[in-house]
C-alpha positions, 0 to 999 in steps of 0.5 A: 493473539498475533502481532500484525508484524509477526505476520509472515508478509508483513516480516517480508516486506520489513525485510525488503524494505528496511534494506531498501531504506537504509541505502537512502539519505533522510529526504530519500528514504522518506519518500521511498517510504510513502511511495511502497506503503502508498503502494501496499495500501492500494493492495490491500483496499484493492483486494476488498473489492468486489470481484465484479467491480466494473473497471470504471467504478476502479477507476472512480476509486483508485484514481490518486486524484482524491482522497480514498472515497467509495460512492455509491 
């Protein structure tokens, strides 16, 4: 089984973000890293949402006001 880090998309992400993070001070590195991770996780979660999901429902799920939660 291939490692997640060996996936081409992952490698591209790490190559790009590593150079960005290395230009930052410690605090900036943490803030930028968390922001980039949040963005990637949002993309990943949204890729699992069914296409027929309404915009209202998407807003409820991804509003950012609480922990990620899907209410039936």
